[in-house]
Structure formats: C-alpha cells, structure tokens
N, C-alpha and C positions, 0 to 999 in steps of 0.2 A: 557730430563733427567738431573737431577741435578748432577754436577760433584762431585765425591767422592774421598777422600784421605784415605789411610790406615795409621792411626796414632797409634803409640805405646802407650798403656795405662799402661803396667806393664811388669816387667821382673823378672825372678826368676831362681834359679839353685839348683842343688843338687850333692854332691859328696859322694860316699860310705865312710864309716868310716875307713876301712882298708887302710893304707898307705904303699906303697912299695917304699923304698928308693933305691938310687943307691948302697949304701952299702949292702942292702939286695940282690940286683941282683948280686953283685960281688961274693956272695956265691953260686949262681945258674949257672952262665955262666962265661966265661973268659972275664971279663970286670972290670972297675973300675969307681969310681965316677969322677975322672979326665977325663977319656976317654969319658964318656957320656956327661959331662958338656961342654967339649971343642967342641964336634961335634954337640951337640943339644941344649944346654942350660937347659936341663931337670935335675931336682934334685930329684923329687919324682913323683909318680902317685898313684891314688886311684884304688882299686880293689873291685869289687862287692863281697859280701859275698855269701856263698853257699845258694841257694834258693832266692837270690836277682836278679831279672830279669830286662831287659831293661824297661819293663812296670812300675816296681816299681820306678826306677830312674826318668823316664819321668813323672810319676804321681806326685812325690814330687816337681819336678821343676815346673810343671803346677800349683800346689796348691800355691806355693810361688809366682808365677807370678800373680795369681788371687788376692792374698792378697795385693800385691804391687799395683795392678790396682784398688783396692777397689771394686771388682766385685765378683760375685759368679758363680759357675758352670752353674747355670740356665741362665746366661747371654750369654753363649757361644753356637754357632750353627755350628761351623766348627773346626775340629781338624786335623792338618796335622803334622804327626810325621816323621821327617827325621831320618832314621836309616839304618845301614847295618847289625845290629845284632838283628833282631826281636825275640820275645819270641818263635814263631813258624813259620813254613813256611806259614801257614795261619790259622786263620784269621789275618788281619792286627793288629799289636800291638796297633795301635791307637784306635781300637774299645774296647780293654781291658781298656785303660785309660779312654775312654768315659764312659764305664760301671762303673768303679770305682769312677768316678766323679758324677755318677747319672744322666748323660745326656741321654735323650731318643729322641732327635730331631736333625735335621740337618745331617751332614755327618762327617765321620772320616775315614782317610786312611793314609797309609804309603807312603813315597816317598824315593826312593833309588838313591842317587847320591854320595855316599860315603862321603868323607870329605867336598864336596861342598853342601851336602844335605840341610843344614840350609838355605843357600842363595837360592837354588832352591825352597825350601818350602816357604820361605818368598815371593818370586816372584809369586808363584802359589797362595798363600793366597791373595796377593794383587790383582791379576787378578779377583778372585772370589768376593772380597769385592767391588772392583770398579764397577763391573757389577751389584751390588745390589743383588747378589744371597744369600749372607749371611751378617750378621750384625757384629759379633765379632768372631775372630778366635784365637785359641791357636796354635801357631807355635812352635813345640818342636823339639829339637835335643837330642837324647838319645842313648847311646852306652854302650855295655859291650864287648869291643874288647878283654878283657882278655880271653874270651871264644874261640877266633879263633886264638890265638897266638901260635907259636911254641916256647916253653920256653927254647929250646936248641939253638935257632937262635938268637945270640946276636945282629945281624943287625936289627932285628925288635922288639924283646921282650922288649928292653930298651926304645922304643919310645912311646908306647901306654898305655892308661889308660881308666878307665870307668868314666862316669859322664853324666849329663843331664843339659840342660838349656832350657828356654822357654820364649816367649814373648806373650803378648796379643795385638792383633791388632784390631782396631775398624774402621769401615767405617764411616767417618765424612764428611758432606758437605764441599765443598771447602772453602766457606766463613768462616765457623766455624773453619776449620783447620788452617787458617792463615799461610799457607806455611809449616806447619808441615806434617810429614808423609813420606812414601816411595816416593822418587822423581824419581828414575830410577833404573832399574836392567838389567844386561847383563849376559846371560848364554851361555856357550859353551861346546861342547863335541867333542872328536876325538878318535874314537875307534881303530885307528891304534896303539895306545899306551897301549892297554888294558893288554898286557902281562907284562908290567913294574911294575904294582901294582895290585894284584888280590888275590883272595882266591881260592885255588886249590880243591874246592869241591862244591857241589850243588845238589839239588834234581834231576834235569834232567840229569846231567853228571855223577856223582859218587854215588849219594844216600847218601852222607856224608856231614858234615858241612865243613870240610877242614880247612886249616890253611892259614894265610896271608903270601903272598910272595911278595918281593919287590926288584927291582933293584935300590938301593938307589942313586947311582951316576946319573943314568938316570933321576930319578924323580927330583933330585935337579937341574940338567941341564935344564930341561924344565920348572920348576916351576916359576922362576923369570920372564921369558919372557911371559908366559901365563898370569900370574897375572897382570903384567903391561898392557897387551893388553886390558883387560876388564875394568881396572881402567881408562885408557885413554879414552875409549868409554864413561864411566860414566861422566867424566869431559866434554867431547865434547857435550853430551846430555843436560847438565845442565848449562854450562858456568862456572862451578866451577873449582877449581884448588887445587894443593897441598898446596898452601898458604891459601886458604879460608876455608878448612876443619878444624874442631876443633879436631877430633879424628879419628885415623886409627885403626880399630879393625880387624886384619887379622885372618885367620885360624891359630890356634896355633899348628903347626906341628914341627917346628924346628927354633930355634932362629936365625940361620944363614940365613935361607930363609927370615924370617921376616925382618931382618936388611938389607939384600941385596935388597929386594923389595922396602923398604922405601927409601933407598939411591938412587936407580935408578929413583924413582918417584919424588925425591926432597922433601919428607915428613920429616919434622923435627923430630928427635928422641924423643923429649918430647911429641909429639902428638901420639906416638905409644903405644897402650895398649898391654902389653905382660904378659901372665899368664902361658905360657907353662912350666915354671920352676916348678910350683906348682902342675900341673895335667897331664903333658905330652900331647900327641896327643890324644884327645878324639873324633876325627873325627867330625861328624855332631854336636856334643855337644859343640865344642870348642869355637865357636863364641858367642853363647848366654851365656856360662859360663863367658867369658871375659866381655861381656856387663854388666852382673849382678855385677861383681866385680867392674868395673869402675863406674857404677851407684851408688852402695852402698858406695863407698869410696869418692864420691862427685866429681869425675872428669867429668863424663857426666851429663850435666845439661839441663833443658828444653831449647829448642831453639838451642842446639848445632847441628852442621852438622857432621854426623858420616858416615864414609866410611867403608864398609865391603868387604872382599874378601876371596875366598877360592879356593883350588884346590884339587882334589881327583882322585881316581882310575877311569880309563875309557879311557883316561883322561876326567875328567869334571872340569870345572872352571867357576867362576862367580863373579860378584860384585854387590853391592847394595849401594845406597847413600840415606840416610834418614835424615830428620830434626827431632830431638827428641822432 
C-alpha cells in the first residue's frame, strides 16, 4: 500500500457579528476591563445571534476553508466536527453541515473532547485518510459556548466566546507530499479531573443543558504541565525542537497559560500565535481560528513547521505537529 500523508489544503474561520467587550461585561457582573485583561489577556469575544447555531458557524468556516483550498463540497467525503455545543442531542451537528453543503456521500460525525476537540478531530481524520478510507476531510471546530454560560458567574462568563474554524485535509502519496502534512499527534485523557471543568447538566443526568462550571486555579495549575508533556512527546517522535518549529499555535484559553507554556518549552515569543484577545476562549474552534488568522496575515507559509496543542475538560489534552 502506498504511504499517504494528510496535507492541509485550506483553512477558514467565522466569527458571529455581535461583539461583547469587557466594558459590556462590567455592566453585567462585578468585573472590569483591567481585571479581565490582567488575568486572561481577553479584551472581547463574539456572541452568536438569536437563531444562529453551532451548525451555522461551522458551515461558514467550512465554506471559507473550501474556497481557500480551491475545492468544492463535492470533493469532500469526510466531515468531523469538534464541538461541545451541538445544535441538538442528536443527530450529530456534522450531518447538518454535510446536508447544508449538499454532500450525500462519505461520513460525517461529531467528536467531543471539549477544548482539545480540534486536535483530537485532526488526529482522527488523519488516521482515516492514511488508511485510504477517505480522500478529503473537513475538520471543523465550532462552538456556541454563550449558550451554556452562567452570566452571573464572573469567573467563567468573561472567558468564553462563540466561533468556528475549519481545515481541509487531503490524503496525498508520500512522494507527492514531500514532507508536508500531519507528522505526529499525541492525545491524552484523565477522568480523575473531570469535576474541575464540566457542565452541570446533560440528557442522562438532569435532562437539562446545564451551565459550565470551572475551578479556575486548578485548571491553570494542571494546564502548563499537561501541555508540555504532549509537546515533548511530539518533539521526541519527530526529532524536532522548540528551535526548529516555525509557529506555535496553542489553544486560545488564557494569555497567561499560553505565555507560561511557551516559556517552559523554550519557544521564542515571536513564534507564538495569540488571538485570544480578540475572541476569548472558543473551545474547539480556537486553534483553527488562530490558524486562519496567521495564514491570512502571512505568518504561516507553505513549508512552515506548525505546532498545535490544547487542553480541555475531562481533562483531555493533545498536540499535533504538521508541515504546512
């Protein structure tokens, strides 16, 4: 069997039009712009409009990625949507996006690993493409976390926003890929920490959607160590290092976590892509959103070595290293 690589063909993103600033939040809860920026680096976030669902956000990001790839929906035979805020309990929101794109072949499904979802989805798509099961995949991260926030809890409502990002992956013979594509991925979970970041509702337990609950200090305490663990594994698997990567694109949760992780790993600040200030924590959407920003502004170029990492509720965490 011919060796295949999963190569990125395109990237796209979408943010809802409504912007909620720190000043706006100061009128809703006991907080301030200074308090939020000092602790998180976040200045604003986008909020989905009434009647605007996760599928709508994911669809627009997918369409943008297809345009960037120079492909049409007919070229796609796999859709994996990373989300913790699906339109419905079932069917999967991915099949709604599949339908709206007019795709009637292949497979579409949701994947739930909270903020690590995009990295988990990327690794899952890569496995299917490398096996030859599918030719081209849309890997989407899309969230409407505004729908599960307690807007009276200043420890969480200031952190999160809505948005979506997507990449198109294509299975390419190794010789043709010429070293491009997803080089390695490393995924982890540890359910002992599930009560530190969770939603207090669900179909089986309460019959309600529930609200996001978080022990912020505990999450921060574990984040840096877990993140560096899977990045060290990525370097060991590929022979790369903090010096050899071109760009570090972490999950955009908190500026302090991003800075501390880069510092611990010895990654130069100028290599770190940070967009959390403009859209807050968009969970599974944050990495593809940041990828799209850095690609469009000319930072990420063909041939660049790009390191991704994320950590989310569960806890889940993971890394991926790819040659653009």
